[in-house]
N, C-alpha and C positions, 0 to 999 in steps of 0.2 A: 148337717142333716143325718149323715151316716152314724155319727157317735150318739145322737139322740135316739135313733132307732135301736142301737145296741142296748142302751140303758132301758128303754121301754121293754124290749124283749126279755132282758135279764130280770127286771122287776116283775113282769107278768109270769115268767117261769117260776120265780121264787114263790109268788102267791099261789100258783097252781100246785106247786110241790107241797106247801103247807096244807092247802085244802085237801089234797089227796091223802096226806098222812092222817089228818083228823078224820076224814071219811072212812079210813080203814078200820075204825073202831077203837083206836088207841086213845089214851087220855090226852088231854091238852099238852101236858108236860112231855109225855112220850112222843106225841105227834110233832111237837116243835123240835125235840131232840132228833127224831128220825129225819125230819126235813133238813135240819142243819147238817147231819151226816151226809145225806144225799147231795146237798148243795156243796159241801166241802169236797167230796170226791169229784163231783162234776166240775167244780171250779178249778181244782188243781189240774185235772186232766185237760179240761178245756183251755186253761191258760197255757199249758204245755203245747197243746195243739195250735194255738194262735201263734206262739213263738216259733214253732216248727214251720208253720205255714208261711210266716214272714221270711224265714231263712230260705225257704224253697220257692219264694215268689218268682224267681227266674226260671224255674223248672216248667215242664209241660203242664197243661191243664189236667191231664190224667193223674199225674203225681199229686197235685193239689187236691183233686177230688178224693183220691184214696186217703189222704191225710184227714180230710173232713169225715169220711165214713169211719175210719179207725178211731178218731177222737170220740165220736158218738158211742161206739161200742165200748171203748175203754172207760168212758165216763160212767156208763151203766154198770160195768163190772166193778169199778172203784166204789161206787155208792153201795152196791150189793155187799161187797166185802166189809165195808165199814159198818153196815147195818148188821151183818152177821157177828162181827166182833162185839158189837154192843148188845148182842143177844136178842135182836129184833127178829132175826131169821134163824130157824133151826138148821142144824147141819144137814139134815135130810132135804129141807127146802133149798138150802144153798146149793147142794149138789144138783138138784133138779133145775135150779136157776142157771147154773153154769152150763148145763146141757143146752138149755134154751138159748143162752147167750152165744154158745158156740155155733149153733145153727143160724142165729141172727147175724153173727159176724160173717159167716160164710155168705149169707144172702146179701149183706151189705157190701162185702167185697166184690161179689159178682155184679151187683148194681153199679158200684163205683167204676168197675172196669168197663161195663157196658156204656156208662155215661161218658167215661174218659175217651173210649173209642169213638163215640158219637161226636163229642166235641173235637176230637182230632180230625175226623173226616170233615166236619164243618169248617174247621180252620183251613184244612187243605183246599176245600172248595173256594174259600175267600182268597187264599194264596194263588190258586189256579186262575181265578178271575182277575186278580191284580196282574199276574204275568201276561194274560191275554191283553189286558188294557195297555200295559207297558209296551207290548209288542205291536200295538196298533191293530189288534184283532177285534172282531165283533164279540161283545161280551157273551159268553156261553151261558145257557140256563143251568142252574145247579142240578146235580144228579139227584139230590133229595132235598126236602124242605130244610131250611136252616133255622137254628134257634132265633128267636125274635131279635136279640141284640146283634147277632152276626148278620141277620137278614137286613137290619138297618144299615150296618156297615157296608154290606154288598150293594144295597140300593144307593148309598151315598157315593161309593166308588163308581158305579155305573153312571150316575148323574154327573159326577165330576168329569168322567171320561167324555160324556156327551158334550158338556160345555167346552172342554178342551178341544174336542174334535171340531166343533163349530168355530171356535176361535182360530184354530189352525187353518180351516178352510177360508175364513175371512182374511187371515194374514196372507195366505197364498194368493188369494184373489187380489188383494191390495198390492202385493209384490208384482204380480203379473201386470196389473194396471200401471204401476210405477214404471216398470221396464218399458211397457208400451208407450207411456207418456214421454219418457226420455227419448226413445227412438223417434217418435213422431215430432216432438219439438225440435230435435236435432235436424230432422229432415226439413221441417218448415223454416228453420233459421238458415240452414245451409243453402237451400235452393234459391231464395230471393237474394241472399248475400252474394252468391256466385253470379247471378244475373246483374246485380248492381255493379259488382267489381268489373265484369266484362264490359259493361256500357261505359263506366268511368274510364277504363283503360283505352277504349276506342276513342273517347272524346279527347283524352290527354295525348294520344299518339297522332291525332289528326286523321284517323281512318275515316271518321264521319265528320263532314264539314258542311253538308247540306243543311240549311236553316230548318227546314221542315223535319228532317230526320233528327237533328239535334234537339228540337223542341219535343219530338216524340220520345226521345231517350230521356230527356229531363222529366217529362210527365210520368214516364214509367218508373223512373227512380223515385219520384215523389210518391207514387202510388204504392210501390213496394215498401218504402220507408214508413208510410202510414199503416200498412198492414203489419209490419214488424212492431210498430208502436202499439197497435191493438193487441197483438199477441203478448207482448210484455205486460200490458195492462190486464189482460185476462189472467195471466200467471200470477200477478200480484193479488188480484181479487180472489183467486182460488186459494192462495196462501193465507189470506185473511180469514176466509171461510173455514178452512181446515184447521187453522190455529185457534178458532173461536174468538178472533180478535175484532169481529164486527162491532162497531159502535153505532147503533141505529138511532138516529134522531127522529123520533116518531112524531107525526102530526096527522090530523084528520085530513084525508084527501079523497076526492071522488074518483072512482075508476073511470068515469066518462072522460074526464080531462086527460088522464094518462093514456087512455086508449086513443083518443083523438090525436094527441101529440105523437104517439108511436106510429100511427098510420101516416101522418104527415111526413115523419122522418124517413119512413121506408117507401114512400110513394114513388120516388124517382127510380129506386132499384126495381120495384115491382113493375113499373111501366117498361123499363128497359128489358125485362125478362118476359113481358107479355102476360103478367099475372095480375088479375083483378083483386082488389082488397075491399072488403065490405065490413062495416062496423054495425053491430046491433046492440043497442043499449036499452034495457028494459027499465021502465019507470016504476018506482023511484030509483034513480041511479044509486048503486051502493056506495057507501063511504066506509073507509077502514082507517085504522091508525097504522101508519106505515112510514118508512123512510122513503121520501119521494124519489130521490135519485136511484135507490136500489130497486124499488118496485118498478120504476120506469125501465130500468135495465132488464128486469125479468120479461116484461111485455115486449120490449124491443128484441131481446134474444129469441123469444118464441116466434115473433113475426119474421125475423131474419131466417130462422131455421125453416119455417113454412114456405117462404118465398124461394129459398135456395133449392128446395126439393120438389117444388110444384112445377110441372112442365108448362111450356108456353100454351096459353089459352086456358089455363086452369084458374082457380079462384081460392082465395084465403078469406075466411070469415072469422071475425072477432066478436065475441058476445060476452056481455057482462050482466049478471042478474044476482038476485038474492035467494038463498035457499037454506032452510034449516039453521038459521043463525050464522050463516057464512056468506061472504061475498064470493061469487063463483065467476071466474073468468075462463073462457074457453077459446082456443084458437084451432080452427079446423082448416084442413087443406085438402087438395085432390092429388096427393103425391103417389097414389096407387097403393098405399098401405106399407106397413113395416113388416118384414119377414118375422114369422113366429119365433125363430131362434135368435132374433136380435131385439125384439121389443122390450125384453127385460133389461137390456143393457144400454138403452138410449141415454140414460142419465149418468152412465159411468164416465169417469174422467177420460177425456180424449177419444171417446168412442165416436166413430163416424160411419160405421156400417159398411165400409168397403175397403178392401185391402189395397187396391190400386188407387191411390189418392192424388188428386190434382190440387195443390195447395191453394191456388188462387180461386178455386171453385168450391172446395169443401169447407173452408173456414178453419178455425183453429181447433175445432172439436171440443171446445170448452164451454160453449154457450149454454147448453142444457144442464151441464154440471153446475155452472154458476147459478142458473135459474133455480135449480133445486135447492142449492145451499142458501140462497137469499130467501126463498119462500119458507124454508124450514126455520130460518132465523126469525121470521115473522110469526112463528107458531102455526104455520099453515102446512099444506101438503100439495103435491103436484103428481099427476099421473098421466098416462098416455094409453090410448086404445085405438084400434083400427075401426073405421066407420065410413061406410058409403064411398068406397073407392079412394079413401084417404085415411088420415089419422086425426085424432083430436087430443090436444093437450089441455088438461083442466087444472086450474089453480083454485084452491079454496083457502080463504083467509077469514079468520074470526072477525065478526062485525064489532065485537066489544073489546078487541085487542088494544 
């Protein structure tokens, strides 16, 4: 593209030179000869300028701009001298022309120096911007408007800095979440294992021999083992979600059946905690293309979370309906609401919202993270908001998925 432009400019300039020579009143022969002499002088000097410019390509922009200005003036001078040699210009006219060229050369040199200084300042602005970005500083506004090309470079640098800054924030958040996860999982594993070990040692040493106490110890060991198995299962599911290794076996399923099954499965836990569960299914009951076990797990996790945080005497309501081409499932509770500084983190990995944690009561802290991962794997979305003394989790799934 660049070489084509050079040829077009050269051809256009040659045609313009010939036209100017003919328009000067000279005969066709003299006009062509004059144009040839002018082209010869300009070509020789211009070629030298190109060679010199390439040799100085590693120099500053100021030097290269000065070479361009000098080439233009010298090309005019060379053409004029050749024209004078061929008697197209009188000695008197040549002297006058040299005076004009001297003034033009001075003006060209000043313009080149001014442009070089302008480019130098613009380059320093971009370098200053780059240094600020490298030092993790806020990009400063340029002291003066930049040339279009350098302005584009500055905009790209600023945009790149913004993306890198966001990526770094995400990385730091993920690292903090990872550290928190490791600490919490270690705590959740160590606490029940210590209890199991203490009870097993008591049974082995004969410290406990009362049948009722032995049965209670065995039941507790079984309960803690089941909880550890659930924790391991949650970790495995999370690893599948984060690795993108979910293999969903989709089939058409009605949300009404899944909601009914989830309510039945959590009914005993809700009764033990004094929490009422109510299901509301709007007709026609929505159907979606989903992996039945995975979607059932989403609903179960949301119900478990609602029951766990709802005080005795409270209620949990599950509602399924259709809206705007989506199946919408909502789980509402009367937990008292989520603090504003925590509501944006409820789906974060291992987030439980309280620093002093009781493992047997708070759960593994993975249920909502798993629910979000499974919903997004179904091309849906999930969110939470505070509502009427509690909170509402809403799942949206495409009906045509």
